[in-house]
C-alpha positions in Angstrom: 28.7 68.5 27.8 31.2 70.2 25.3 28.6 72.7 22.3 28.4 71.7 19.5 28.3 74.3 16.8 28.7 72.8 13.3 28.7 69.3 12.0 31.9 69.3 12.1 32.0 69.8 16.0 30.2 66.4 15.7 32.4 63.0 16.8 33.7 60.7 14.3 30.8 58.4 15.8 27.8 60.5 15.4 28.8 61.2 11.8 29.4 57.3 10.7 25.9 57.5 11.6 24.6 59.9 10.5 26.0 58.1 7.1 24.3 55.4 6.5 21.4 57.7 5.9 23.1 59.1 3.3 21.7 57.3 0.1 24.2 55.3 -1.2 24.1 57.3 -5.1 25.3 60.3 -3.0 28.5 59.1 -1.6 31.0 59.8 -4.4 30.0 64.5 -3.5 30.2 63.0 -0.2 34.0 62.0 -0.6 35.8 64.9 -1.7 34.2 67.7 0.5 36.8 67.6 3.2 39.7 64.6 4.4 37.7 63.7 7.9 34.5 62.6 5.5 36.3 61.0 3.0 38.0 59.0 5.7 34.8 58.7 7.9 32.8 57.8 4.5 35.5 54.8 3.8 34.6 52.7 6.9 34.2 49.0 5.5 31.2 48.5 8.3 29.3 51.6 6.3 30.1 49.6 3.1 29.2 46.2 4.6 26.2 47.8 5.2 25.3 48.8 1.6 26.0 45.6 0.4 24.5 44.1 2.8 20.8 46.0 2.2 21.2 47.1 -1.6 22.1 43.7 -2.6 20.3 40.6 -1.3 21.1 38.1 -4.5 24.8 36.6 -4.7 26.6 34.9 -7.0 28.4 32.1 -5.8 31.9 32.6 -6.5 31.9 35.5 -3.9 31.3 33.1 -1.0 29.5 36.2 0.6 27.9 34.1 4.1 30.9 33.2 4.9 32.2 36.9 4.3 29.3 38.7 6.0 30.3 36.1 8.9 34.1 37.3 9.0 36.0 40.1 10.6 34.5 43.4 9.3 38.3 44.9 8.4 39.0 41.3 6.3 36.6 42.1 3.4 37.2 45.2 0.7 33.5 46.3 1.3 33.4 48.9 -0.7 35.5 47.2 -3.8 32.8 44.7 -3.6 29.8 47.0 -3.4 31.5 48.8 -6.9 31.5 45.6 -8.5 28.1 45.0 -7.7 27.6 48.6 -9.4 29.1 47.5 -12.5 27.8 44.4 -12.3 24.5 46.4 -12.1 25.1 49.0 -14.9 25.9 46.0 -17.6 22.8 43.6 -17.0 20.2 47.2 -17.3 22.6 48.4 -19.9 22.0 45.2 -22.2 18.6 45.1 -21.4 17.7 48.2 -22.3 19.7 46.4 -25.4 17.2 43.8 -26.0 14.3 45.9 -25.7 15.3 48.1 -28.2 16.3 46.1 -31.0 14.7 42.5 -31.8 18.9 41.6 -33.6 21.0 39.6 -31.2 18.9 39.3 -28.7 20.3 35.9 -27.6 23.1 37.3 -27.2 22.8 39.7 -25.2 20.8 37.6 -22.8 23.3 35.1 -22.6 26.4 38.4 -22.1 23.4 39.7 -18.7 23.3 35.5 -17.7 27.4 35.0 -18.0 27.4 38.1 -15.3 26.7 35.0 -12.6 23.6 35.5 -9.8 25.2 39.2 -9.2 22.8 39.8 -12.1 18.8 38.9 -10.3 18.5 41.7 -8.8 18.7 44.5 -11.5 17.0 41.9 -13.3 14.3 41.8 -10.5 14.0 45.2 -10.0 13.4 45.7 -13.6 10.8 42.8 -13.2 8.8 45.0 -10.8 8.5 48.0 -13.4 5.9 49.9 -12.4 2.8 50.7 -14.5 3.9 54.1 -15.7 7.2 52.9 -17.5 6.8 53.9 -21.2 8.0 49.9 -22.7 6.6 48.0 -18.6 5.3 45.0 -20.7 8.6 44.4 -22.8 10.8 45.6 -19.5 8.6 43.0 -17.3 8.8 40.3 -19.9 11.9 40.7 -21.1 13.8 40.7 -18.1 11.9 37.6 -17.0 12.5 36.0 -19.8 16.4 37.3 -19.2 15.8 35.8 -15.8 14.3 32.8 -16.4 17.2 31.6 -17.9 19.7 32.4 -14.9 17.5 30.3 -12.6 17.9 27.2 -15.4 21.3 27.6 -16.0 22.3 27.5 -12.3 19.9 24.7 -12.0 21.1 22.6 -15.1 24.7 23.5 -13.0 23.7 21.3 -10.1 22.7 18.3 -12.4 25.5 18.3 -14.1 27.6 18.0 -11.2 25.4 15.3 -10.1 26.3 13.6 -13.8 29.9 14.0 -13.5 29.8 12.2 -10.0 30.1 15.1 -7.8 28.5 16.1 -4.5 25.1 17.8 -5.0 23.0 18.3 -1.3 19.7 16.8 -2.3 17.9 20.0 -1.3 19.2 21.6 -4.6 19.5 18.7 -6.9 15.6 18.8 -6.3 15.9 22.6 -6.0 16.9 22.3 -9.6 13.3 22.1 -10.2 11.3 24.4 -8.4 14.1 27.1 -10.4 12.2 26.4 -13.9 8.8 28.1 -12.2 10.6 30.3 -10.5 10.2 33.7 -12.2 10.5 36.7 -9.9 9.4 34.7 -6.8 11.3 33.6 -3.6 12.3 29.5 -3.6 15.5 28.9 -5.4 18.6 27.1 -4.5 20.1 28.9 -1.6 17.0 30.5 -0.1 15.2 27.2 0.0 18.9 26.1 1.5 18.2 28.8 4.2 14.6 27.5 5.0 16.1 24.0 6.1 18.5 26.1 8.5 15.7 27.7 9.8 13.0 25.1 10.1 16.1 22.9 11.8 17.0 25.8 14.8 14.0 24.9 15.5 13.1 21.3 15.8 16.4 22.2 18.0 15.3 24.8 20.1 12.3 22.3 20.7 14.1 19.8 21.7 16.6 21.3 24.3 18.6 17.8 25.1 18.2 16.1 21.8 22.0 15.5 21.5 21.3 13.0 24.6 19.0 10.9 22.6 19.7 7.1 21.0 19.6 7.5 17.3 16.4 5.7 17.4 15.1 8.8 19.5 16.2 11.2 17.4 14.5 10.4 14.0 11.2 9.3 15.3 11.7 12.3 17.2 12.4 14.9 14.1 9.3 12.9 12.2 6.8 13.6 15.1 8.2 17.4 14.6 7.7 17.1 10.5 3.7 15.9 11.2 2.8 18.1 14.3 4.1 21.5 11.7 2.6 19.8 8.5 5.5 19.4 6.5 4.7 17.0 4.8 2.0 14.4 3.5 -1.2 15.3 1.4 -4.9 16.8 3.0 -6.3 14.7 0.1 -4.8 11.5 -1.7 -7.3 13.4 -4.2 -5.4 15.7 -4.9 -2.2 13.3 -5.5 -0.7 14.0 -8.8 -1.2 18.2 -8.3 1.6 19.5 -10.2 2.9 21.4 -7.4 3.1 18.2 -5.2 6.3 17.8 -6.6 8.0 20.6 -5.9 10.6 20.7 -2.7 10.4 24.9 -2.4 7.0 25.6 -3.3 5.6 22.6 -0.6 8.1 24.1 2.1 6.6 27.8 1.0 2.7 26.4 1.3 0.7 26.7 3.5 -0.2 23.2 3.6 3.0 22.1 2.5 1.6 18.9 0.4 4.3 17.1 -1.4 4.6 13.6 -2.1 5.8 11.2 -0.3 9.3 11.7 -2.5 9.9 15.4 -1.5 8.3 14.4 2.1 11.2 11.5 2.1 13.3 14.6 0.8 12.1 17.3 3.4 12.7 14.7 6.8 16.4 13.7 5.4 17.4 17.2 4.7 16.8 18.3 8.2 18.3 15.3 9.3 21.0 16.0 8.1 21.4 19.5 9.4 21.2 17.7 13.2 23.4 15.2 12.2 21.2 12.1 11.6 22.4 9.8 8.4 18.9 9.9 7.0 18.6 8.9 2.8 16.1 8.0 1.0 15.7 4.5 0.2 14.2 3.9 -3.5 11.5 1.3 -2.3 9.3 0.5 -5.8 6.2 3.4 -5.9 6.4 5.1 -2.9 9.5 6.2 -1.4 10.7 5.8 2.3 13.6 7.6 5.0 16.4 4.8 6.0 18.4 5.9 9.4 21.5 4.6 10.2 23.0 5.1 13.4 26.4 6.2 14.2 29.6 3.3 13.5 29.8 1.3 16.4 26.6 2.2 17.3 23.4 0.8 17.6 19.9 2.8 16.5 19.4 2.5 20.2 22.5 3.3 21.1 24.5 0.6 22.5 28.4 0.0 21.6 28.8 -2.7 19.8 32.0 -4.9 19.7 34.7 -5.1 17.5 34.1 -8.1 16.0 30.6 -7.2 15.7 31.3 -3.5 13.4 29.9 -4.2 9.7 31.5 -0.8 9.4 34.8 -1.3 10.0 35.3 -3.6 6.4 34.2 -0.6 4.5 36.3 2.3 2.7 36.1 5.7 5.1 33.3 7.4 3.2 32.0 4.7 1.2 28.7 4.3 1.6 27.2 1.1 3.8 25.0 -1.2 1.9 24.1 -4.7 1.8 26.2 -6.8 0.2 26.0 -10.2 1.5 25.5 -13.1 0.0 20.9 -13.2 0.9 21.3 -9.0 0.6 20.1 -8.4 4.0 22.8 -9.1 6.6 23.6 -5.4 7.1 20.1 -4.3 6.8 19.3 -6.6 9.2 22.3 -6.4 11.8 22.8 -4.6 14.6 23.9 -1.7 12.3 21.6 -1.8 10.4 19.2 1.0 9.4 15.5 1.8 10.1 12.7 2.7 8.4 10.5 5.3 8.1 7.1 6.8 5.8 6.9 10.7 6.9 4.9 11.2 4.5 2.0 8.6 6.4 3.0 8.5 10.0 5.3 9.7 12.8 6.0 5.8 13.8 8.7 3.2 12.5 8.7 1.2 9.6 9.2 -2.1 10.4 11.5 -3.6 7.9 9.7 -7.7 7.6 6.4 -4.9 6.5 8.4 -3.6 3.1 9.8 -7.4 3.0 6.6 -8.3 3.1 5.4 -5.7 -0.3 8.4 -6.3 -2.1 7.6 -10.5 -1.8 3.7 -8.9 -2.5 5.3 -7.7 -5.7 7.2 -10.3 -6.9 10.4 -9.6 -5.5 12.1 -12.8 -4.5 14.2 -12.5 -0.9 17.9 -12.5 -3.3 16.6 -8.8 -4.6 15.6 -7.5 -1.4 18.6 -5.4 -0.4 17.8 -3.8 -3.7 15.0 -2.2 -3.0 15.8 -1.5 1.2 19.5 0.5 0.2 19.5 4.4 0.3 19.0 6.2 -3.1 21.5 8.3 -4.3 20.7 12.5 -5.5 20.6 11.7 -9.5 18.2 8.7 -8.6 15.8 11.3 -7.2 16.5 13.5 -9.6 14.6 11.2 -12.5 12.1 9.7 -10.1 11.2 13.5 -8.8 11.4 14.2 -13.4 8.7 10.5 -14.2 6.7 12.2 -11.0 6.6 16.0 -13.1 5.9 14.2 -16.2 2.9 11.9 -15.0 1.6 15.3 -13.2 1.1 17.0 -16.5 -0.7 13.8 -18.4 -2.8 13.7 -15.9 -3.5 17.7 -15.6 -4.2 16.8 -19.7 -5.7 14.1 -19.0 -8.9 15.8 -17.1 -8.9 18.8 -19.3 -11.9 19.9 -19.3 -14.9 18.9 -22.8 -16.2 21.8 -24.4 -19.5 22.1 -25.7 -18.0 21.0 -29.1 -16.8 18.0 -27.8 -13.5 19.1 -28.4 -11.6 18.1 -25.0 -8.7 20.8 -24.2 -7.5 22.1 -21.3 -9.2 24.8 -19.4 -5.8 26.3 -17.4 -5.3 29.8 -16.8 -2.4 31.4 -18.5 0.0 30.9 -15.1 -0.8 27.5 -15.2 -0.2 26.5 -18.0 3.2 28.4 -18.3 4.1 26.1 -15.9 3.3 22.6 -16.3 5.0 23.8 -19.8 7.8 24.8 -17.3 8.0 21.7 -15.1 7.4 19.5 -18.1 11.0 21.5 -19.7 12.8 20.4 -16.8 11.4 17.3 -16.4 13.2 16.8 -19.8 16.5 18.8 -19.2 16.7 16.4 -15.3 16.5 13.4 -17.2 18.7 14.1 -21.0 21.6 15.1 -18.6 21.1 12.4 -16.7 20.2 9.5 -18.6 24.2 8.6 -19.3 26.0 8.2 -16.7 24.4 5.9 -14.8 25.0 3.6 -11.7 25.5 0.4 -13.1 22.9 -1.1 -10.4 20.1 1.0 -11.2 18.7 -1.8 -13.9 18.6 -3.3 -11.4 15.0 -0.6 -10.2 13.5 -0.9 -13.7 14.9 3.0 -12.8 17.1 3.6 -16.4 15.9 6.3 -18.3 14.8 6.3 -22.2 17.7 7.1 -24.4 18.9 10.4 -24.2 17.5 11.1 -27.9 13.9 9.8 -27.3 14.2 13.5 -25.0 15.9 15.7 -27.9 12.3 16.1 -30.0 10.2 17.6 -26.8 13.1 19.7 -25.8 13.7 20.8 -28.7 10.5 22.2 -29.7 10.3 23.7 -25.9 13.4 25.7 -26.4 12.7 26.7 -30.5 9.3 28.1 -29.4 9.0 28.7 -25.8 12.7 29.4 -24.9 14.6 30.8 -27.7 17.5 32.5 -25.4 18.2 28.6 -24.0 20.7 28.3 -27.0 23.9 29.0 -24.8 22.2 26.0 -22.7 21.6 23.4 -25.7 24.6 23.7 -27.0 27.1 23.6 -24.1 25.1 20.7 -21.5 22.7 18.6 -24.9 25.0 18.3 -27.9 28.3 17.5 -26.1 26.0 14.2 -25.2 26.0 13.0 -28.8 29.7 14.5 -30.1 30.3 10.4 -30.2 27.7 9.3 -31.9 27.6 8.8 -36.0 24.8 10.0 -38.3 22.4 10.8 -35.1 19.5 12.3 -37.0 17.9 13.8 -34.0 21.4 15.3 -32.7 22.0 16.6 -36.9 18.4 18.4 -36.6 19.4 19.5 -33.0 22.6 21.1 -34.2 20.8 22.4 -37.4 17.7 24.4 -35.2 21.0 26.1 -32.7 22.3 26.7 -35.9 19.7 28.6 -37.8 18.4 30.4 -34.5 22.2 31.8 -34.1 22.0 32.7 -37.6 18.1 34.4 -37.6 19.9 35.8 -33.9 21.5 38.8 -35.5 20.4 39.1 -38.7 17.9 42.0 -38.6 14.6 41.8 -39.4 12.8 42.4 -43.2 11.1 45.1 -43.3 7.1 45.3 -44.1 5.4 48.8 -45.6 2.3 49.7 -46.4 3.6 51.3 -49.0 1.6 49.6 -52.1 -1.8 50.1 -52.9 -2.6 46.2 -52.2 -0.8 46.4 -48.4 -2.8 49.6 -47.7 -6.1 48.7 -49.2 -6.0 44.7 -49.2 -4.4 44.7 -44.6 -7.2 45.1 -42.9 -6.2 45.3 -39.6 -2.8 45.9 -38.4 0.0 45.1 -35.6 -1.4 45.1 -31.5 -4.9 44.8 -32.2 -7.2 42.2 -29.9 -9.7 39.5 -31.6 -11.4 36.7 -31.9 -11.0 33.6 -33.8 -14.9 33.9 -36.0 -14.4 29.9 -35.2 -12.6 29.0 -32.8 -13.5 31.4 -30.5 -10.0 31.4 -28.9 -8.4 35.4 -28.4 -5.1 36.9 -29.7 -3.1 39.7 -30.8 -2.0 40.3 -34.3 1.7 40.5 -34.2 2.0 41.1 -38.1 0.9 40.0 -41.6 1.7 38.8 -44.8 -0.1 40.6 -48.2 -1.2 36.7 -48.5 -0.8 33.8 -47.2 3.3 32.9 -47.4 3.1 29.5 -46.2 4.4 27.4 -48.7 2.3 24.5 -50.7 1.6 21.1 -48.0 0.8 23.8 -45.0 -2.0 25.6 -47.2 -2.7 21.9 -48.2 -3.1 20.4 -44.6 -4.8 23.3 -43.2 -7.4 23.0 -46.5 -6.6 27.4 -46.9 -8.0 27.2 -50.5 -11.6 26.1 -48.7 -11.7 29.7 -47.4 -14.4 31.6 -48.8 -11.5 34.1 -50.0 -8.8 31.0 -50.5 -5.4 32.4 -49.9 -5.2 35.2 -51.2 -5.7 36.9 -48.7 -4.1 38.8 -46.0 -3.0 36.4 -43.3 -1.4 37.4 -39.6 0.8 35.8 -37.7 -0.8 36.4 -33.9 -0.7 35.6 -30.5 -2.8 33.4 -28.8 -4.0 33.5 -25.2 -2.6 29.6 -24.1 1.1 31.1 -26.1 0.6 29.4 -28.3 1.7 31.4 -32.1 -0.4 31.3 -34.9 -1.3 32.1 -38.7 -4.8 33.2 -39.1 -7.1 33.8 -42.4 -8.4 37.9 -42.3 -12.2 36.1 -42.5 -11.8 34.0 -39.9 -11.1 37.4 -37.2 -13.4 39.3 -35.5 -12.0 42.8 -34.1 -12.5 43.7 -30.6 -11.6 46.9 -28.6 -12.0 45.4 -24.7 -11.4 47.1 -22.1 -8.8 45.1 -20.5 -6.9 42.1 -21.7 -5.8 41.0 -18.1 -5.3 37.4 -19.7 -3.0 38.1 -22.7 -0.9 41.5 -20.7 1.9 38.8 -19.3 2.6 37.7 -23.3 2.1 41.1 -24.7 5.3 42.3 -23.7 7.1 39.8 -26.4 5.7 42.5 -28.8 4.4 45.5 -26.8 6.0 47.9 -25.4 1.8 48.5 -23.3 -1.4 48.5 -23.2 -2.8 51.5 -24.7 -6.4 52.4 -22.9 -7.8 54.8 -25.1 -6.8 52.4 -28.6 -7.4 50.0 -27.0 -4.6 48.3 -28.4 -0.6 47.0 -28.4 1.5 49.3 -28.4 4.3 47.9 -31.0 7.9 47.2 -29.6 8.6 45.5 -33.5 8.3 48.3 -35.4 11.6 47.9 -36.9 10.1 44.8 -38.1 6.6 47.0 -39.3 7.1 50.2 -39.2 3.8 51.5 -40.3 1.9 49.7 -37.3 
């Protein structure tokens, strides 16, 4: 054994192993110690390790999965690592600028989004800022806000591809809905795809002889697998319209894997695709089924089909198999016809005769059966999901608790309310993007969505009040849909809204000071104080004030301001309410509170405040450029 007297006596392999434990920020210093350390510190394996361990999320442009599978020397890992560090610094710098000033936030948000999915690691780090951070609430809020815009950008890209006829895997098309609710949790479209890869791998381990099965046996074996592992269905029909049952990523993550029939079928089909099974959703009315085809030239039971009986020989390569005969059913009934399954309810095959009988019951004539018994494209499944989400949101509001005054008001936590609003926003986006163009036969199923312009008022309300950072998305993806329409008032209104929001984003806020006797004496409360409304009982935070009512005459009349005890000539306050709404409240209706904790308001407060001060029991302002004396 050769004695080791100094570090330089160590063999290269040992030094390389040590370098893996050197903090990444110290590696530049190591590089200049000696030529040997410089050489060893530039080994591709070391930099691939840092790329793999320091960064979890990668922009699709990197094709990172393929790079990690390649031989280590074929990729410039050090340069890739440097590239990611540059993105990290840019994103962090832009986020800090967003926190420092209310001016230019929309533009800076878009600059971060334009950095691509590489920016997600940076944003997540700030989403989890520690409680000791000076501006913890603002940092968490705006990093989450920018991350949400990044997620929505990715989701809309999936639906836009569908709109223009590009192929999008079903899990990505449906996983786009999850992106709207994702925030700082796991479950993006890439992770959903990875989970399906894992499920397919698990299935193959349990079924080592699977490749030798007939198509029918493969389909039924997989149906048993998803049922045995509780990957489909509901624990109770009473929870059928639960909002989260509409999301494929949430269904995969949830311990009970609850989902609507559409999502259950999608889970089945996504696993099947990875196993080489030709499975697709069937657009059956009210209850989506899965349909499975055998390979061309074979029956479901594994028998060869004579060339003269092979209907697939008359199709163009890559063309989906459809019933197109006189009665619309010859292919469905033929030897190469599909089998049907309902993995939501059962692991057994659903007889075609049962489906025909159900169609007859609802008044569908035999010549129209094939319309409902063929496969549905991903765009159609997305539209059905959007409608299901709308139904779930509507039912949630209808089931609102009636309070003691007899007024119907929803009783939700802030997170549940946010999820409902974000889910509805996702449904609007999916519907408006995929409303045109649509396949010509879509109208036969009653699935043609309302013309896109009818979604515009809802889109405007959501992005104007809840998602102002989405201006660029609206400009890129919605306005072009109506570019060729003349004198469309809703389009013109949307165009004006984006223009006003752009202008308001770059204009510095008007400075409101307490430098007059009226302001010092008349404005009793300050930005950051928590209050309870004397009449309606809700809790909120003061985010601004006017010496007297600053609204126009129409608003004053509509809200009966002059009937207040002190009328319009009293201070009025801008309020952020616990239900995420923004209101304008007269001073006489404000009752200041000094709670020890305000957990329900913490998530919302970051929009205007840096942190909660336990000593004064108020929020510390992050809008001093507008209200410098508060």
